[in-house]
C-alpha positions in Angstrom: 0.0 0.0 0.0 1.3 3.4 -1.0 0.5 5.7 1.9 -1.2 9.1 2.1 -1.5 9.8 5.8 -2.0 13.3 7.2 -3.3 12.2 10.6 -1.1 12.1 13.6 -1.5 10.6 17.1 -2.0 14.0 18.5 -5.1 16.3 18.5 -4.3 18.3 15.4 -6.4 18.0 12.2 -4.8 18.5 8.8 -6.9 20.7 6.5 -6.6 20.1 2.7 -8.2 22.6 0.4 -10.4 21.5 -2.5 -9.4 24.4 -4.7 -11.5 26.3 -7.1 -10.7 26.4 -10.8 -10.1 30.0 -11.8 -11.9 31.2 -14.9 -11.5 34.4 -17.0 -14.5 36.6 -17.7 -15.1 34.6 -21.0 -14.9 31.2 -19.3 -11.4 30.0 -20.1 -9.3 28.4 -17.4 -7.1 31.1 -15.9 -3.9 29.2 -15.1 -2.1 32.5 -14.2 -4.2 32.6 -11.0 -2.8 29.3 -9.6 0.3 30.8 -8.0 -1.9 33.3 -6.0 -4.1 30.4 -4.9 -1.1 28.3 -3.8 0.4 31.2 -1.9 -2.9 31.9 -0.1 -3.1 28.2 1.0 0.5 28.2 2.3 -0.1 31.4 4.2 -2.5 29.7 6.7 -1.1 26.2 6.6 -3.2 24.1 4.2 -1.6 20.7 3.9 -2.5 20.1 0.2 -4.5 21.2 -2.8 -7.1 18.9 -4.1 -7.5 19.8 -7.7 -10.3 19.3 -10.2 -12.9 17.9 -7.8 -16.4 19.2 -7.1 -15.1 22.7 -6.1 -12.8 22.7 -9.1 -15.8 22.0 -11.4 -13.8 19.0 -12.9 -16.9 17.6 -14.5 -17.4 20.9 -16.4 -13.8 20.8 -17.8 -12.5 19.0 -20.8 -9.8 16.4 -20.3 -7.2 18.7 -21.8 -8.2 21.5 -19.4 -8.0 19.2 -16.5 -4.5 18.0 -17.5 -3.3 21.6 -17.9 -4.7 22.5 -14.5 -3.1 19.6 -12.8 0.2 20.3 -14.5 0.1 24.0 -13.4 -0.6 23.1 -9.8 2.2 20.6 -9.7 4.6 23.2 -11.2 3.6 25.9 -8.7 3.5 23.5 -5.7 7.0 22.2 -6.4 7.6 20.6 -3.0 5.9 23.4 -1.0 2.4 21.9 -1.1 1.0 18.4 -1.9 -1.2 18.2 -4.9 -3.9 15.5 -5.0 -5.5 15.3 -8.5 -9.1 14.3 -8.9 -9.4 12.1 -12.0 -13.0 10.9 -11.7 -15.0 10.8 -14.9 -18.1 9.2 -16.3 -15.7 7.4 -18.7 -13.1 5.1 -17.2 -11.0 5.6 -20.3 -10.8 9.3 -19.6 -10.3 8.7 -15.9 -7.3 6.5 -16.7 -5.8 9.1 -19.0 -6.1 11.7 -16.3 -4.6 9.4 -13.7 -1.6 8.5 -15.9 -1.1 12.2 -16.6 -1.2 13.1 -12.9 1.5 10.6 -12.2 3.6 11.9 -15.1 3.5 15.6 -13.8 4.4 14.8 -10.2 1.1 14.7 -8.3 1.3 13.4 -4.8 -1.8 11.3 -5.2 -5.0 10.7 -7.2 -8.6 10.5 -6.2 -11.8 9.6 -8.0 -15.6 9.7 -7.5 -17.6 6.7 -8.7 -18.7 6.7 -12.4 -21.7 8.9 -12.3 -23.8 8.3 -15.4 -23.8 4.5 -15.8 -23.4 3.9 -12.1 -22.1 0.8 -10.3 -24.8 -0.8 -8.2 -22.7 -3.1 -6.1 -19.6 -2.5 -4.0 -17.7 -5.0 -6.1 -18.5 -3.2 -9.3 -17.5 0.2 -7.8 -14.2 -1.2 -6.5 -13.5 -2.8 -9.8 -14.0 0.6 -11.5 -11.7 2.3 -8.9 -9.1 -0.4 -9.5 -9.1 0.2 -13.2 -8.4 3.9 -12.6 -5.8 3.3 -9.9 -3.9 0.9 -12.1 -3.2 3.7 -14.6 -1.0 5.5 -12.0 0.6 2.6 -10.1 3.0 4.7 -8.1 0.4 7.1 -6.6 -1.9 6.6 -3.6 -5.5 6.3 -4.6 -8.4 7.8 -2.6 -12.1 7.0 -3.2 -14.2 10.2 -3.2 -17.6 9.4 -1.6 -20.1 12.1 -2.6 -23.5 10.4 -3.3 -25.3 13.7 -3.5 -23.4 14.4 -6.8 -22.8 10.9 -8.2 -26.0 9.2 -7.2 -24.0 6.2 -5.9 -25.1 5.6 -2.3 -23.1 2.5 -1.5 -21.7 2.7 2.0 -18.2 4.1 2.0 -17.2 1.8 4.8 -18.1 -1.2 2.7 -16.1 0.2 -0.2 -13.1 0.7 2.1 -13.2 -2.9 3.3 -13.1 -4.3 -0.2 -10.9 -1.7 -1.8 -8.0 -2.1 0.6 -7.8 -5.8 -0.4 -8.4 -5.2 -4.2 -6.4 -2.1 -4.9 -2.7 -2.1 -4.0 -2.4 1.7 -3.9 -5.7 2.3 -2.0 -5.0 5.0 0.6 -8.5 5.9 2.0 -11.7 7.7 1.5 -12.7 11.3 1.1 -16.1 11.3 2.8 -18.5 14.0 1.6 -21.8 12.8 3.1 -23.9 13.5 6.1 -24.1 9.9 7.2 -22.2 10.1 10.5 -22.7 6.4 11.3 -20.9 5.4 8.1 -18.2 8.0 8.7 -17.6 6.6 12.2 -17.4 3.1 10.8 -14.9 4.3 8.2 -12.8 5.9 10.9 -12.8 2.7 12.9 -11.9 0.5 10.0 -9.2 2.7 8.6 -7.0 2.3 11.6 -3.5 3.7 11.0 -3.1 2.3 7.5 -5.6 4.4 5.6 -6.8 8.0 5.8 -10.4 9.2 6.1 -10.8 12.8 4.9 -13.9 14.6 6.3 -15.5 16.3 3.3 -18.4 18.2 5.0 -17.2 21.4 6.7 -20.3 21.6 8.9 -19.3 18.3 10.5 -15.6 19.1 11.2 -15.8 19.6 14.9 -18.1 16.6 15.5 -15.9 14.4 13.3 -12.8 15.6 15.2 -14.4 14.5 18.5 -14.9 11.1 16.9 -11.2 10.8 16.0 -11.0 12.3 12.5 -7.7 14.0 11.9 -7.9 15.1 8.2 -10.4 17.0 6.2 -10.7 18.1 2.6 -13.1 21.0 1.6 -13.8 23.9 -0.6 -14.7 26.1 2.4 -11.0 26.4 3.2 -10.5 28.5 0.1 -11.9 31.4 2.1 -12.2 30.2 5.7 -9.1 28.2 6.3 -7.9 30.5 9.1 -11.3 30.3 10.8 -11.2 26.4 10.8 -7.6 26.4 11.8 -8.6 28.5 14.8 -11.6 26.3 15.5 -9.3 23.2 15.6 -6.7 24.9 17.7 -9.3 25.7 20.3 -10.5 22.1 20.2 -7.0 20.7 20.6 -6.5 22.9 23.7 -9.8 21.7 25.2 -11.5 25.0 24.6 -14.6 23.4 23.3 -16.9 26.4 23.9 -14.8 28.6 21.7 -14.5 25.8 19.1 -18.3 25.4 19.0 -18.7 29.2 18.5 -16.3 29.1 15.6 -18.1 26.1 14.1 -21.4 27.9 14.4 -20.0 31.0 12.7 -18.7 28.8 9.9 -22.1 27.2 9.5 -23.8 30.6 9.3 -21.3 31.8 6.7 -21.8 28.6 4.6 -25.6 29.0 4.8 -25.3 32.6 3.8 -23.1 31.8 0.8 -25.4 29.0 -0.3 -28.3 31.4 -0.8 -26.6 33.1 -3.8 -26.4 30.7 -6.7 -25.9 27.6 -4.5 -23.0 26.5 -2.4 -20.2 26.5 -5.0 -21.2 29.7 -6.7 -21.5 31.4 -3.3 -18.2 30.0 -2.1 -16.4 31.3 -5.1 -18.0 34.7 -4.5 -16.7 34.6 -0.9 -13.3 33.6 -2.1 -13.2 36.8 -4.3 -14.2 38.9 -1.2 -11.7 37.4 1.1 -8.7 36.6 -1.1 -8.1 35.2 -4.6 -10.7 36.0 -7.2 -11.2 32.8 -9.2 -14.1 34.3 -11.3 -17.5 32.8 -11.6 -18.7 29.2 -12.2 -19.2 27.6 -15.6 -22.7 27.0 -16.9 -25.1 25.5 -16.0 -24.2 27.0 -12.6 -25.2 30.6 -12.2 -22.9 33.0 -10.3 -24.3 35.8 -8.1 -24.4 39.2 -9.7 -23.1 42.5 -8.3 -26.3 43.2 -6.3 -26.2 39.8 -4.7 -22.5 40.1 -4.0 -23.1 43.3 -2.1 -25.8 41.7 0.0 -23.6 38.6 0.7 -20.8 40.9 1.7 -23.1 42.7 4.1 -24.4 39.4 5.6 -21.1 37.9 6.3 -19.7 41.2 7.6 -22.7 41.4 10.1 -21.9 37.9 11.2 -18.4 39.0 12.1 -16.6 37.0 9.4 -15.1 39.7 7.2 -12.6 42.0 8.8 -11.3 39.4 11.3 -8.7 36.6 11.2 -10.8 34.3 9.1 
C-alpha cells in the first residue's frame, strides 16, 4: 500500500483545500491565478491542494483543461504543497488518461468519484472501477471520493473501504463528503493507522474531530481556512466552547453563501471577497451578480466573518 497519511497521534487535524478552478470573464481556465491560490493556502497552513474535484468543477472541464490545470498546480507547488488530483469521470478511459497524466507531472496522489452516469450498483462493481483507474497510476496513492449527492452512488463508503483495501494495491483511503455520521464513524474505525479518512463536509468538522477524524478536505478552506484552523486549535487545547462558537460561525457563513447561486457559486464569490478572485462558475451553474454580492458581503460582515482573522 502506498501511503497518504495526514493524521497524527495528537489532537491536530490537517486541512486540505479542494481548490476552485479559476476562470476568465469569458470562461477559459485562468492558469495565471494558480500561484496566487497556492500562496494563499500556504499562508495559513493548508496541507495540500485537491485539484479538479467538485469545487474545481472538474466535470465541467475538458480532459485537456483538467490536464493543464493539474500540470500547473504541480509546477507551482513544487515541494511546497502536496497536490492531489481528482481524476474521476463518467468514462473510465478518460479517468485512466487523467490518472496517468497526474502521475507523469508529479502529483502526490490521485482521487476519484464513482462513475456517475452509468453507475455501479454493487460494492464489487464500484471497487472494480476504482481499481481500473488506480492501475493507470501505479506509483500514486488512490483515494475514493464518496459524494453520493453528486454521483447518485449511495453504496456505503465503509463497505467500499473494506473491499478496496484488499483489491487495490495503492488504496489510501476515503474522502467522505456525506452526512451519514454512522458510516463516517465506521470508516474511521476500519481505517486504523493504514488508511486515511478525509472529512468532506465542513459543517461536521468539529463533530468528526471529536470522533477521531484527523484530516479534512473541503472547498470552504479557500476562504475560511484560518477560521477552521482557529476552531481546531481551540478544540486541541480543550477550549470546546470557543471551538463550538467558531463552528457555528462557519455554518452561518456557509448557509449565507449558499443562498446566492448555490454553495459552490456562493463559495467562489466569498473567495473573491476574502482573497483570490477565481471568477464565476461555468454554466449551468449561475454565479451571483453585483447586487447579490453586495448583499452577501453585508451578511457575512454582520456575522463578524469579514474584517477578522478568518
